[in-house]
A tleap script that builds the chain and sets N, CA, C and O, in Angstrom:
source leaprc.protein.ff14SB
mol = sequence {
  NMET ASP ASP ALA ALA GLU PRO SER CYS ARG
  PRO VAL SER ASN PRO GLU VAL MET MET ASN
  ARG PHE ALA ARG GLN LEU THR GLU SER ARG
  ALA PHE ARG ALA CYS ILE LEU ALA VAL ILE
  GLY LEU ALA GLY VAL LEU ALA GLY LEU GLU
  THR ASP THR ASN LEU ALA SER ARG HIE GLY
  VAL LEU LEU HIE VAL LEU ASP ARG MET VAL
  ILE GLY ILE PHE ILE LEU GLU ILE ALA LEU
  LYS LEU LEU ALA HIE GLY SER GLN PRO LEU
  LYS TYR PHE GLY ASP GLY TRP ASN VAL PHE
  ASP CYS VAL VAL VAL ALA LEU CYS LEU LEU
  PRO VAL ALA GLY PRO PHE ALA ALA VAL LEU
  ARG LEU ALA ARG VAL LEU ARG LEU LEU ARG
  LEU VAL SER SER LEU PRO LYS LEU CGLN
}
set mol.1.N position { 87.944 -42.933 7.540 }
set mol.1.CA position { 87.352 -43.207 8.847 }
set mol.1.C position { 85.845 -43.153 8.723 }
set mol.1.O position { 85.267 -42.274 8.084 }
set mol.2.N position { 85.229 -44.151 9.376 }
set mol.2.CA position { 83.803 -44.356 9.310 }
set mol.2.C position { 83.043 -43.321 10.186 }
set mol.2.O position { 83.268 -43.288 11.396 }
set mol.3.N position { 82.179 -42.503 9.628 }
set mol.3.CA position { 81.443 -41.441 10.352 }
set mol.3.C position { 80.495 -42.074 11.423 }
set mol.3.O position { 80.258 -41.468 12.467 }
set mol.4.N position { 79.991 -43.220 11.169 }
set mol.4.CA position { 79.151 -43.880 12.147 }
set mol.4.C position { 79.820 -44.254 13.416 }
set mol.4.O position { 79.171 -44.318 14.460 }
set mol.5.N position { 81.101 -44.507 13.371 }
set mol.5.CA position { 81.815 -44.899 14.497 }
set mol.5.C position { 81.969 -43.736 15.505 }
set mol.5.O position { 82.096 -43.972 16.706 }
set mol.6.N position { 81.957 -42.499 15.018 }
set mol.6.CA position { 82.115 -41.353 15.978 }
set mol.6.C position { 80.982 -40.366 15.756 }
set mol.6.O position { 81.160 -39.359 15.071 }
set mol.7.N position { 79.825 -40.643 16.327 }
set mol.7.CA position { 78.637 -39.807 16.086 }
set mol.7.C position { 78.825 -38.442 16.771 }
set mol.7.O position { 78.182 -37.486 16.338 }
set mol.8.N position { 79.634 -38.294 17.776 }
set mol.8.CA position { 79.835 -37.037 18.463 }
set mol.8.C position { 80.656 -36.047 17.596 }
set mol.8.O position { 80.695 -34.862 17.925 }
set mol.9.N position { 81.269 -36.466 16.570 }
set mol.9.CA position { 82.082 -35.592 15.741 }
set mol.9.C position { 81.162 -34.870 14.649 }
set mol.9.O position { 81.501 -33.831 14.082 }
set mol.10.N position { 79.985 -35.528 14.428 }
set mol.10.CA position { 79.138 -34.913 13.397 }
set mol.10.C position { 78.380 -33.773 13.981 }
set mol.10.O position { 78.057 -33.808 15.169 }
set mol.11.N position { 78.066 -32.732 13.193 }
set mol.11.CA position { 77.305 -31.569 13.629 }
set mol.11.C position { 75.918 -31.999 14.041 }
set mol.11.O position { 75.351 -32.893 13.414 }
set mol.12.N position { 75.343 -31.392 15.082 }
set mol.12.CA position { 74.030 -31.789 15.479 }
set mol.12.C position { 73.058 -30.776 14.855 }
set mol.12.O position { 73.202 -29.568 15.042 }
set mol.13.N position { 72.076 -31.284 14.118 }
set mol.13.CA position { 71.005 -30.377 13.541 }
set mol.13.C position { 69.737 -30.335 14.148 }
set mol.13.O position { 68.875 -29.547 13.760 }
set mol.14.N position { 69.537 -31.230 15.198 }
set mol.14.CA position { 68.265 -31.280 15.868 }
set mol.14.C position { 68.308 -30.128 16.895 }
set mol.14.O position { 69.194 -30.071 17.748 }
set mol.15.N position { 67.257 -29.152 16.778 }
set mol.15.CA position { 67.264 -28.046 17.681 }
set mol.15.C position { 67.102 -28.366 19.054 }
set mol.15.O position { 67.631 -27.653 19.907 }
set mol.16.N position { 66.368 -29.448 19.386 }
set mol.16.CA position { 66.091 -29.863 20.775 }
set mol.16.C position { 67.396 -30.314 21.472 }
set mol.16.O position { 67.735 -29.912 22.584 }
set mol.17.N position { 68.084 -31.172 20.729 }
set mol.17.CA position { 69.427 -31.605 21.214 }
set mol.17.C position { 70.427 -30.516 21.389 }
set mol.17.O position { 71.199 -30.520 22.348 }
set mol.18.N position { 70.427 -29.532 20.434 }
set mol.18.CA position { 71.277 -28.392 20.516 }
set mol.18.C position { 70.960 -27.571 21.822 }
set mol.18.O position { 71.873 -27.112 22.509 }
set mol.19.N position { 69.663 -27.407 22.129 }
set mol.19.CA position { 69.269 -26.662 23.263 }
set mol.19.C position { 69.651 -27.341 24.536 }
set mol.19.O position { 70.058 -26.715 25.515 }
set mol.20.N position { 69.503 -28.699 24.496 }
set mol.20.CA position { 69.844 -29.518 25.676 }
set mol.20.C position { 71.386 -29.381 25.967 }
set mol.20.O position { 71.815 -29.243 27.113 }
set mol.21.N position { 72.178 -29.428 24.866 }
set mol.21.CA position { 73.606 -29.342 25.009 }
set mol.21.C position { 74.064 -28.006 25.513 }
set mol.21.O position { 74.971 -27.861 26.333 }
set mol.22.N position { 73.340 -26.998 24.938 }
set mol.22.CA position { 73.709 -25.611 25.365 }
set mol.22.C position { 73.375 -25.439 26.846 }
set mol.22.O position { 74.201 -24.901 27.584 }
set mol.23.N position { 72.169 -25.884 27.327 }
set mol.23.CA position { 71.854 -25.796 28.655 }
set mol.23.C position { 72.814 -26.511 29.593 }
set mol.23.O position { 73.145 -26.002 30.664 }
set mol.24.N position { 73.257 -27.694 29.184 }
set mol.24.CA position { 74.163 -28.480 29.914 }
set mol.24.C position { 75.484 -27.675 30.062 }
set mol.24.O position { 75.998 -27.487 31.165 }
set mol.25.N position { 75.985 -27.228 28.951 }
set mol.25.CA position { 77.288 -26.472 28.942 }
set mol.25.C position { 77.240 -25.171 29.850 }
set mol.25.O position { 78.158 -24.833 30.597 }
set mol.26.N position { 76.014 -24.473 29.678 }
set mol.26.CA position { 75.848 -23.327 30.486 }
set mol.26.C position { 75.812 -23.596 31.973 }
set mol.26.O position { 76.504 -22.946 32.757 }
set mol.27.N position { 74.988 -24.570 32.353 }
set mol.27.CA position { 74.770 -24.716 33.816 }
set mol.27.C position { 75.985 -25.425 34.435 }
set mol.27.O position { 76.104 -25.459 35.659 }
set mol.28.N position { 76.884 -25.990 33.625 }
set mol.28.CA position { 78.092 -26.604 34.228 }
set mol.28.C position { 79.234 -25.581 34.135 }
set mol.28.O position { 80.309 -25.895 34.645 }
set mol.29.N position { 79.120 -24.513 33.596 }
set mol.29.CA position { 80.123 -23.556 33.426 }
set mol.29.C position { 80.415 -22.951 34.802 }
set mol.29.O position { 79.558 -22.856 35.681 }
set mol.30.N position { 81.695 -22.544 34.928 }
set mol.30.CA position { 82.156 -21.807 36.171 }
set mol.30.C position { 81.428 -20.455 36.313 }
set mol.30.O position { 80.997 -20.080 37.403 }
set mol.31.N position { 81.310 -19.775 35.246 }
set mol.31.CA position { 80.689 -18.459 35.305 }
set mol.31.C position { 79.321 -18.585 35.733 }
set mol.31.O position { 78.907 -17.824 36.608 }
set mol.32.N position { 78.513 -19.521 35.182 }
set mol.32.CA position { 77.147 -19.673 35.638 }
set mol.32.C position { 77.020 -19.949 37.077 }
set mol.32.O position { 76.209 -19.323 37.759 }
set mol.33.N position { 77.852 -20.935 37.611 }
set mol.33.CA position { 77.894 -21.197 38.996 }
set mol.33.C position { 78.230 -19.955 39.911 }
set mol.33.O position { 77.667 -19.778 40.992 }
set mol.34.N position { 79.129 -19.163 39.428 }
set mol.34.CA position { 79.536 -17.948 40.160 }
set mol.34.C position { 78.458 -17.011 40.242 }
set mol.34.O position { 78.235 -16.393 41.284 }
set mol.35.N position { 77.706 -16.855 39.091 }
set mol.35.CA position { 76.538 -15.927 39.089 }
set mol.35.C position { 75.472 -16.440 40.060 }
set mol.35.O position { 74.903 -15.636 40.797 }
set mol.36.N position { 75.192 -17.684 40.090 }
set mol.36.CA position { 74.181 -18.235 40.929 }
set mol.36.C position { 74.571 -18.012 42.369 }
set mol.36.O position { 73.743 -17.646 43.204 }
set mol.37.N position { 75.923 -18.251 42.671 }
set mol.37.CA position { 76.348 -17.963 44.010 }
set mol.37.C position { 76.213 -16.464 44.482 }
set mol.37.O position { 75.931 -16.159 45.641 }
set mol.38.N position { 76.428 -15.615 43.529 }
set mol.38.CA position { 76.178 -14.183 43.770 }
set mol.38.C position { 74.750 -13.854 44.034 }
set mol.38.O position { 74.425 -13.079 44.933 }
set mol.39.N position { 73.854 -14.478 43.204 }
set mol.39.CA position { 72.454 -14.257 43.478 }
set mol.39.C position { 71.956 -14.831 44.753 }
set mol.39.O position { 71.031 -14.290 45.358 }
set mol.40.N position { 72.595 -16.016 45.225 }
set mol.40.CA position { 72.252 -16.484 46.499 }
set mol.40.C position { 72.669 -15.570 47.609 }
set mol.40.O position { 71.909 -15.394 48.562 }
set mol.41.N position { 73.924 -14.933 47.535 }
set mol.41.CA position { 74.355 -14.009 48.463 }
set mol.41.C position { 73.403 -12.729 48.447 }
set mol.41.O position { 73.108 -12.160 49.498 }
set mol.42.N position { 72.980 -12.341 47.316 }
set mol.42.CA position { 71.983 -11.163 47.232 }
set mol.42.C position { 70.686 -11.559 47.972 }
set mol.42.O position { 70.150 -10.772 48.751 }
set mol.43.N position { 70.216 -12.723 47.733 }
set mol.43.CA position { 69.009 -13.258 48.401 }
set mol.43.C position { 69.143 -13.143 49.875 }
set mol.43.O position { 68.258 -12.637 50.564 }
set mol.44.N position { 70.271 -13.622 50.365 }
set mol.44.CA position { 70.556 -13.515 51.797 }
set mol.44.C position { 70.461 -12.047 52.379 }
set mol.44.O position { 69.813 -11.758 53.385 }
set mol.45.N position { 71.169 -11.187 51.636 }
set mol.45.CA position { 71.219 -9.770 52.016 }
set mol.45.C position { 69.710 -9.219 52.061 }
set mol.45.O position { 69.276 -8.588 53.024 }
set mol.46.N position { 68.979 -9.518 50.946 }
set mol.46.CA position { 67.641 -9.059 50.829 }
set mol.46.C position { 66.756 -9.535 51.998 }
set mol.46.O position { 65.979 -8.771 52.571 }
set mol.47.N position { 66.900 -10.736 52.300 }
set mol.47.CA position { 66.174 -11.342 53.454 }
set mol.47.C position { 66.500 -10.556 54.739 }
set mol.47.O position { 65.625 -10.187 55.522 }
set mol.48.N position { 67.760 -10.334 54.897 }
set mol.48.CA position { 68.224 -9.661 56.100 }
set mol.48.C position { 67.675 -8.191 56.179 }
set mol.48.O position { 67.259 -7.701 57.229 }
set mol.49.N position { 67.711 -7.544 54.998 }
set mol.49.CA position { 67.212 -6.154 55.017 }
set mol.49.C position { 65.703 -6.105 55.301 }
set mol.49.O position { 65.206 -5.151 55.900 }
set mol.50.N position { 64.993 -7.133 54.866 }
set mol.50.CA position { 63.514 -7.047 55.064 }
set mol.50.C position { 63.115 -7.224 56.542 }
set mol.50.O position { 61.979 -6.950 56.927 }
set mol.51.N position { 64.110 -7.705 57.388 }
set mol.51.CA position { 63.803 -7.787 58.873 }
set mol.51.C position { 63.898 -6.468 59.545 }
set mol.51.O position { 63.426 -6.301 60.669 }
set mol.52.N position { 64.522 -5.489 58.856 }
set mol.52.CA position { 64.518 -4.159 59.540 }
set mol.52.C position { 63.188 -3.427 59.100 }
set mol.52.O position { 62.994 -3.045 57.946 }
set mol.53.N position { 62.321 -3.275 60.108 }
set mol.53.CA position { 61.009 -2.691 59.824 }
set mol.53.C position { 61.026 -1.283 59.252 }
set mol.53.O position { 60.209 -0.936 58.400 }
set mol.54.N position { 61.999 -0.450 59.746 }
set mol.54.CA position { 62.175 0.894 59.196 }
set mol.54.C position { 62.462 0.875 57.815 }
set mol.54.O position { 61.830 1.575 57.024 }
set mol.55.N position { 63.466 0.044 57.438 }
set mol.55.CA position { 63.990 -0.040 56.022 }
set mol.55.C position { 62.842 -0.666 55.200 }
set mol.55.O position { 62.476 -0.149 54.144 }
set mol.56.N position { 62.338 -1.674 55.648 }
set mol.56.CA position { 61.139 -2.333 54.943 }
set mol.56.C position { 60.016 -1.394 54.645 }
set mol.56.O position { 59.456 -1.401 53.548 }
set mol.57.N position { 59.689 -0.594 55.606 }
set mol.57.CA position { 58.529 0.383 55.333 }
set mol.57.C position { 58.876 1.462 54.377 }
set mol.57.O position { 57.999 1.965 53.675 }
set mol.58.N position { 60.169 1.859 54.312 }
set mol.58.CA position { 60.568 2.907 53.303 }
set mol.58.C position { 60.773 2.295 51.972 }
set mol.58.O position { 60.332 2.839 50.960 }
set mol.59.N position { 61.443 1.154 51.941 }
set mol.59.CA position { 61.838 0.549 50.577 }
set mol.59.C position { 61.271 -0.818 50.362 }
set mol.59.O position { 61.870 -1.617 49.643 }
set mol.60.N position { 60.114 -1.136 50.967 }
set mol.60.CA position { 59.507 -2.488 50.878 }
set mol.60.C position { 59.185 -2.830 49.321 }
set mol.60.O position { 59.383 -3.968 48.895 }
set mol.61.N position { 58.729 -1.894 48.575 }
set mol.61.CA position { 58.351 -2.216 47.191 }
set mol.61.C position { 59.634 -2.614 46.476 }
set mol.61.O position { 59.633 -3.626 45.776 }
set mol.62.N position { 60.707 -1.884 46.615 }
set mol.62.CA position { 61.963 -2.151 45.960 }
set mol.62.C position { 62.479 -3.546 46.323 }
set mol.62.O position { 62.815 -4.382 45.484 }
set mol.63.N position { 62.513 -3.728 47.697 }
set mol.63.CA position { 62.921 -5.000 48.220 }
set mol.63.C position { 62.083 -6.148 47.699 }
set mol.63.O position { 62.645 -7.205 47.411 }
set mol.64.N position { 60.850 -6.014 47.566 }
set mol.64.CA position { 59.937 -7.011 47.031 }
set mol.64.C position { 60.247 -7.297 45.609 }
set mol.64.O position { 60.363 -8.461 45.225 }
set mol.65.N position { 60.393 -6.233 44.771 }
set mol.65.CA position { 60.706 -6.405 43.328 }
set mol.65.C position { 62.129 -7.156 43.118 }
set mol.65.O position { 62.295 -8.028 42.265 }
set mol.66.N position { 63.094 -6.717 43.975 }
set mol.66.CA position { 64.374 -7.451 43.846 }
set mol.66.C position { 64.282 -8.907 44.217 }
set mol.66.O position { 64.863 -9.766 43.554 }
set mol.67.N position { 63.505 -9.204 45.345 }
set mol.67.CA position { 63.339 -10.496 45.776 }
set mol.67.C position { 62.609 -11.306 44.640 }
set mol.67.O position { 63.024 -12.440 44.399 }
set mol.68.N position { 61.585 -10.815 43.953 }
set mol.68.CA position { 60.914 -11.485 42.905 }
set mol.68.C position { 61.922 -11.742 41.662 }
set mol.68.O position { 61.826 -12.744 40.954 }
set mol.69.N position { 62.814 -10.820 41.487 }
set mol.69.CA position { 63.861 -11.001 40.373 }
set mol.69.C position { 64.767 -12.155 40.781 }
set mol.69.O position { 65.138 -12.969 39.935 }
set mol.70.N position { 65.130 -12.244 42.051 }
set mol.70.CA position { 66.035 -13.336 42.470 }
set mol.70.C position { 65.257 -14.598 42.397 }
set mol.70.O position { 65.825 -15.584 41.926 }
set mol.71.N position { 64.033 -14.691 42.801 }
set mol.71.CA position { 63.267 -15.951 42.606 }
set mol.71.C position { 63.148 -16.335 41.151 }
set mol.71.O position { 63.223 -17.516 40.809 }
set mol.72.N position { 62.959 -15.324 40.267 }
set mol.72.CA position { 62.922 -15.597 38.804 }
set mol.72.C position { 64.205 -16.151 38.319 }
set mol.72.O position { 64.189 -17.039 37.467 }
set mol.73.N position { 65.352 -15.678 38.815 }
set mol.73.CA position { 66.643 -16.282 38.460 }
set mol.73.C position { 66.736 -17.688 38.843 }
set mol.73.O position { 67.195 -18.547 38.091 }
set mol.74.N position { 66.271 -17.928 40.088 }
set mol.74.CA position { 66.344 -19.341 40.563 }
set mol.74.C position { 65.384 -20.232 39.764 }
set mol.74.O position { 65.742 -21.383 39.518 }
set mol.75.N position { 64.216 -19.797 39.348 }
set mol.75.CA position { 63.278 -20.580 38.502 }
set mol.75.C position { 63.987 -20.804 37.179 }
set mol.75.O position { 63.941 -21.920 36.660 }
set mol.76.N position { 64.642 -19.801 36.607 }
set mol.76.CA position { 65.369 -19.978 35.368 }
set mol.76.C position { 66.458 -20.986 35.515 }
set mol.76.O position { 66.629 -21.792 34.601 }
set mol.77.N position { 67.234 -21.019 36.612 }
set mol.77.CA position { 68.275 -21.921 36.875 }
set mol.77.C position { 67.669 -23.393 36.833 }
set mol.77.O position { 68.193 -24.301 36.188 }
set mol.78.N position { 66.558 -23.525 37.557 }
set mol.78.CA position { 65.980 -24.862 37.635 }
set mol.78.C position { 65.521 -25.368 36.186 }
set mol.78.O position { 65.657 -26.530 35.805 }
set mol.79.N position { 64.996 -24.400 35.482 }
set mol.79.CA position { 64.492 -24.771 34.106 }
set mol.79.C position { 65.647 -25.154 33.233 }
set mol.79.O position { 65.533 -26.139 32.504 }
set mol.80.N position { 66.749 -24.453 33.252 }
set mol.80.CA position { 67.876 -24.697 32.565 }
set mol.80.C position { 68.479 -26.086 32.898 }
set mol.80.O position { 68.860 -26.869 32.028 }
set mol.81.N position { 68.533 -26.325 34.221 }
set mol.81.CA position { 69.121 -27.664 34.562 }
set mol.81.C position { 68.133 -28.834 34.160 }
set mol.81.O position { 68.572 -29.927 33.803 }
set mol.82.N position { 66.894 -28.580 34.229 }
set mol.82.CA position { 65.974 -29.569 33.776 }
set mol.82.C position { 66.130 -29.853 32.198 }
set mol.82.O position { 66.052 -30.986 31.724 }
set mol.83.N position { 66.340 -28.783 31.502 }
set mol.83.CA position { 66.511 -28.798 30.085 }
set mol.83.C position { 67.868 -29.514 29.712 }
set mol.83.O position { 68.004 -30.176 28.683 }
set mol.84.N position { 68.821 -29.322 30.618 }
set mol.84.CA position { 70.185 -29.958 30.375 }
set mol.84.C position { 70.095 -31.441 30.466 }
set mol.84.O position { 70.945 -32.143 29.919 }
set mol.85.N position { 69.094 -31.950 31.140 }
set mol.85.CA position { 68.952 -33.460 31.204 }
set mol.85.C position { 68.242 -34.068 30.008 }
set mol.85.O position { 68.046 -35.282 29.946 }
set mol.86.N position { 67.865 -33.243 29.077 }
set mol.86.CA position { 67.279 -33.693 27.801 }
set mol.86.C position { 66.047 -34.495 27.929 }
set mol.86.O position { 65.057 -34.025 28.488 }
set mol.87.N position { 66.067 -35.693 27.432 }
set mol.87.CA position { 64.783 -36.544 27.501 }
set mol.87.C position { 64.619 -37.186 28.713 }
set mol.87.O position { 63.676 -37.971 28.812 }
set mol.88.N position { 65.445 -36.981 29.771 }
set mol.88.CA position { 65.407 -37.565 31.053 }
set mol.88.C position { 65.388 -36.522 32.127 }
set mol.88.O position { 66.264 -36.559 32.991 }
set mol.89.N position { 64.427 -35.556 32.149 }
set mol.89.CA position { 64.531 -34.450 33.128 }
set mol.89.C position { 64.370 -34.883 34.566 }
set mol.89.O position { 64.752 -34.158 35.484 }
set mol.90.N position { 63.807 -36.056 34.767 }
set mol.90.CA position { 63.594 -36.463 36.192 }
set mol.90.C position { 64.977 -36.757 36.834 }
set mol.90.O position { 65.111 -36.729 38.058 }
set mol.91.N position { 65.947 -37.023 36.040 }
set mol.91.CA position { 67.323 -37.224 36.612 }
set mol.91.C position { 67.848 -35.975 37.432 }
set mol.91.O position { 68.710 -36.064 38.306 }
set mol.92.N position { 67.267 -34.877 37.072 }
set mol.92.CA position { 67.586 -33.638 37.790 }
set mol.92.C position { 67.337 -33.855 39.279 }
set mol.92.O position { 68.125 -33.389 40.103 }
set mol.93.N position { 66.324 -34.509 39.621 }
set mol.93.CA position { 65.830 -34.788 41.015 }
set mol.93.C position { 66.718 -35.803 41.785 }
set mol.93.O position { 66.541 -36.018 42.984 }
set mol.94.N position { 67.674 -36.415 41.055 }
set mol.94.CA position { 68.630 -37.403 41.648 }
set mol.94.C position { 69.637 -36.640 42.605 }
set mol.94.O position { 70.206 -37.281 43.488 }
set mol.95.N position { 69.845 -35.419 42.464 }
set mol.95.CA position { 70.712 -34.666 43.296 }
set mol.95.C position { 69.899 -33.986 44.393 }
set mol.95.O position { 68.962 -33.233 44.128 }
set mol.96.N position { 70.270 -34.264 45.579 }
set mol.96.CA position { 69.515 -33.765 46.696 }
set mol.96.C position { 69.535 -32.193 46.848 }
set mol.96.O position { 68.626 -31.621 47.449 }
set mol.97.N position { 70.541 -31.545 46.316 }
set mol.97.CA position { 70.577 -30.097 46.323 }
set mol.97.C position { 69.537 -29.535 45.364 }
set mol.97.O position { 68.891 -28.523 45.633 }
set mol.98.N position { 69.396 -30.236 44.221 }
set mol.98.CA position { 68.327 -29.767 43.296 }
set mol.98.C position { 67.010 -29.897 43.893 }
set mol.98.O position { 66.202 -29.002 43.650 }
set mol.99.N position { 66.642 -30.923 44.679 }
set mol.99.CA position { 65.420 -31.113 45.282 }
set mol.99.C position { 65.270 -30.074 46.347 }
set mol.99.O position { 64.185 -29.503 46.463 }
set mol.100.N position { 66.271 -29.784 47.133 }
set mol.100.CA position { 66.264 -28.749 48.151 }
set mol.100.C position { 66.017 -27.373 47.461 }
set mol.100.O position { 65.214 -26.589 47.967 }
set mol.101.N position { 66.668 -27.072 46.352 }
set mol.101.CA position { 66.421 -25.747 45.651 }
set mol.101.C position { 64.982 -25.662 45.209 }
set mol.101.O position { 64.380 -24.592 45.292 }
set mol.102.N position { 64.402 -26.766 44.736 }
set mol.102.CA position { 62.972 -26.685 44.214 }
set mol.102.C position { 62.081 -26.384 45.396 }
set mol.102.O position { 61.191 -25.540 45.294 }
set mol.103.N position { 62.298 -27.059 46.527 }
set mol.103.CA position { 61.388 -26.877 47.698 }
set mol.103.C position { 61.442 -25.449 48.271 }
set mol.103.O position { 60.440 -24.839 48.644 }
set mol.104.N position { 62.747 -24.951 48.311 }
set mol.104.CA position { 62.921 -23.633 48.782 }
set mol.104.C position { 62.241 -22.581 47.885 }
set mol.104.O position { 61.563 -21.660 48.338 }
set mol.105.N position { 62.476 -22.792 46.584 }
set mol.105.CA position { 61.868 -21.871 45.644 }
set mol.105.C position { 60.304 -21.961 45.665 }
set mol.105.O position { 59.610 -20.946 45.603 }
set mol.106.N position { 59.800 -23.181 45.752 }
set mol.106.CA position { 58.340 -23.384 45.890 }
set mol.106.C position { 57.868 -22.637 47.162 }
set mol.106.O position { 56.873 -21.916 47.085 }
set mol.107.N position { 58.525 -22.777 48.304 }
set mol.107.CA position { 58.110 -22.163 49.491 }
set mol.107.C position { 58.097 -20.594 49.268 }
set mol.107.O position { 57.194 -19.901 49.738 }
set mol.108.N position { 59.079 -20.100 48.573 }
set mol.108.CA position { 59.175 -18.649 48.353 }
set mol.108.C position { 58.020 -18.069 47.410 }
set mol.108.O position { 57.691 -16.883 47.411 }
set mol.109.N position { 57.503 -18.964 46.684 }
set mol.109.CA position { 56.436 -18.604 45.716 }
set mol.109.C position { 55.023 -18.550 46.483 }
set mol.109.O position { 54.090 -17.932 45.969 }
set mol.110.N position { 54.886 -19.160 47.635 }
set mol.110.CA position { 53.652 -19.213 48.429 }
set mol.110.C position { 53.244 -17.688 48.810 }
set mol.110.O position { 54.031 -16.893 49.322 }
set mol.111.N position { 52.028 -17.431 48.514 }
set mol.111.CA position { 51.583 -16.115 49.003 }
set mol.111.C position { 51.065 -16.177 50.430 }
set mol.111.O position { 49.888 -16.440 50.674 }
set mol.112.N position { 51.945 -15.936 51.337 }
set mol.112.CA position { 51.705 -15.925 52.782 }
set mol.112.C position { 52.009 -14.601 53.297 }
set mol.112.O position { 52.972 -13.946 52.898 }
set mol.113.N position { 51.078 -14.151 54.305 }
set mol.113.CA position { 51.256 -12.930 54.960 }
set mol.113.C position { 51.046 -13.232 56.541 }
set mol.113.O position { 50.762 -14.361 56.939 }
set mol.114.N position { 51.194 -12.228 57.320 }
set mol.114.CA position { 50.980 -12.371 58.798 }
set mol.114.C position { 52.088 -13.124 59.423 }
set mol.114.O position { 53.246 -13.003 59.024 }
set mol.115.N position { 51.728 -13.943 60.454 }
set mol.115.CA position { 52.778 -14.651 61.265 }
set mol.115.C position { 53.561 -15.667 60.408 }
set mol.115.O position { 54.704 -15.997 60.724 }
set mol.116.N position { 52.935 -16.158 59.323 }
set mol.116.CA position { 53.707 -16.981 58.476 }
set mol.116.C position { 54.764 -16.429 57.634 }
set mol.116.O position { 55.620 -17.124 57.086 }
set mol.117.N position { 54.674 -15.064 57.541 }
set mol.117.CA position { 55.694 -14.335 56.681 }
set mol.117.C position { 57.095 -14.599 57.319 }
set mol.117.O position { 58.058 -14.812 56.583 }
set mol.118.N position { 57.211 -14.589 58.563 }
set mol.118.CA position { 58.614 -14.873 59.202 }
set mol.118.C position { 59.107 -16.298 58.806 }
set mol.118.O position { 60.301 -16.480 58.565 }
set mol.119.N position { 58.182 -17.323 58.737 }
set mol.119.CA position { 58.586 -18.576 58.294 }
set mol.119.C position { 59.153 -18.529 56.856 }
set mol.119.O position { 60.154 -19.165 56.525 }
set mol.120.N position { 58.424 -17.706 55.995 }
set mol.120.CA position { 58.890 -17.679 54.635 }
set mol.120.C position { 60.218 -16.963 54.546 }
set mol.120.O position { 61.028 -17.296 53.681 }
set mol.121.N position { 60.467 -16.014 55.387 }
set mol.121.CA position { 61.758 -15.367 55.392 }
set mol.121.C position { 62.774 -16.379 55.775 }
set mol.121.O position { 63.856 -16.336 55.189 }
set mol.122.N position { 62.575 -17.257 56.657 }
set mol.122.CA position { 63.551 -18.267 57.059 }
set mol.122.C position { 63.769 -19.193 55.873 }
set mol.122.O position { 64.907 -19.565 55.585 }
set mol.123.N position { 62.676 -19.582 55.162 }
set mol.123.CA position { 62.899 -20.483 53.995 }
set mol.123.C position { 63.772 -19.783 52.930 }
set mol.123.O position { 64.543 -20.458 52.248 }
set mol.124.N position { 63.667 -18.421 52.769 }
set mol.124.CA position { 64.555 -17.779 51.833 }
set mol.124.C position { 65.955 -17.756 52.323 }
set mol.124.O position { 66.875 -17.832 51.508 }
set mol.125.N position { 66.183 -17.657 53.592 }
set mol.125.CA position { 67.572 -17.695 54.190 }
set mol.125.C position { 68.125 -19.132 53.891 }
set mol.125.O position { 69.334 -19.252 53.692 }
set mol.126.N position { 67.359 -20.154 53.853 }
set mol.126.CA position { 67.777 -21.495 53.665 }
set mol.126.C position { 68.581 -21.654 52.335 }
set mol.126.O position { 69.398 -22.564 52.190 }
set mol.127.N position { 68.312 -20.722 51.369 }
set mol.127.CA position { 69.068 -20.719 50.121 }
set mol.127.C position { 70.524 -20.585 50.355 }
set mol.127.O position { 71.336 -21.090 49.580 }
set mol.128.N position { 70.886 -19.886 51.454 }
set mol.128.CA position { 72.306 -19.722 51.832 }
set mol.128.C position { 73.015 -21.047 52.091 }
set mol.128.O position { 74.239 -21.142 51.994 }
set mol.129.N position { 72.230 -22.063 52.421 }
set mol.129.CA position { 72.818 -23.397 52.648 }
set mol.129.C position { 73.520 -23.899 51.380 }
set mol.129.O position { 74.472 -24.670 51.502 }
set mol.130.N position { 73.109 -23.511 50.191 }
set mol.130.CA position { 73.716 -23.922 48.990 }
set mol.130.C position { 75.211 -23.466 48.858 }
set mol.130.O position { 75.998 -24.040 48.105 }
set mol.131.N position { 75.523 -22.465 49.591 }
set mol.131.CA position { 76.857 -21.886 49.539 }
set mol.131.C position { 77.829 -22.993 50.220 }
set mol.131.O position { 78.972 -23.197 49.809 }
set mol.132.N position { 77.294 -23.619 51.211 }
set mol.132.CA position { 78.146 -24.649 51.855 }
set mol.132.C position { 78.651 -25.778 50.898 }
set mol.132.O position { 79.788 -26.247 50.951 }
set mol.133.N position { 77.691 -26.157 50.028 }
set mol.133.CA position { 78.100 -27.235 49.081 }
set mol.133.C position { 78.952 -26.700 47.986 }
set mol.133.O position { 79.702 -27.450 47.361 }
set mol.134.N position { 78.856 -25.344 47.715 }
set mol.134.CA position { 79.555 -24.810 46.576 }
set mol.134.C position { 80.948 -24.313 46.902 }
set mol.134.O position { 81.865 -24.368 46.083 }
set mol.135.N position { 81.083 -23.799 48.194 }
set mol.135.CA position { 82.393 -23.282 48.558 }
set mol.135.C position { 83.032 -24.210 49.661 }
set mol.135.O position { 82.623 -24.163 50.822 }
set mol.136.N position { 84.059 -25.067 49.262 }
set mol.136.CA position { 84.637 -26.014 50.115 }
set mol.136.C position { 85.195 -25.352 51.493 }
set mol.136.O position { 85.222 -25.999 52.539 }
set mol.137.N position { 85.602 -24.109 51.406 }
set mol.137.CA position { 86.111 -23.520 52.625 }
set mol.137.C position { 84.989 -23.340 53.724 }
set mol.137.O position { 85.302 -23.328 54.915 }
set mol.138.N position { 83.753 -23.208 53.334 }
set mol.138.CA position { 82.650 -23.138 54.277 }
set mol.138.C position { 82.380 -24.524 54.883 }
set mol.138.O position { 81.872 -24.620 56.001 }
set mol.139.N position { 82.705 -25.560 54.177 }
set mol.139.CA position { 82.415 -26.912 54.688 }
set mol.139.C position { 83.333 -27.156 55.895 }
set mol.139.O position { 83.282 -28.224 56.504 }
savepdb mol mol.pdb
quit
């Protein structure tokens, strides 16, 4: 059999291609999607907890640290999905949910205080809308 006829059967030695393939397999896996859904749920709980002024005054630092960790996970998810597209990372933005995710994460990174902080809390709750597309029973 001619090896040139089936290039996918040959081992890949290019590290960049291997990373792209790994990122694609990871981000398309059921376990990865389940973890992201769990983080989305955690983000919603954190946003809700921060609305309780008494709780926020006692545990505000912890809530802030947890929220930053959640945002870090979302940034990592975006980076992995971009990497999964290999030499055409702009294809990532062809999915409306990916654009939505980027906008919400960008809004969450804005350093806003005062009356606009409530608007940011609302933006963080918007992450929960991703659950609608991921869980058919919610649709």
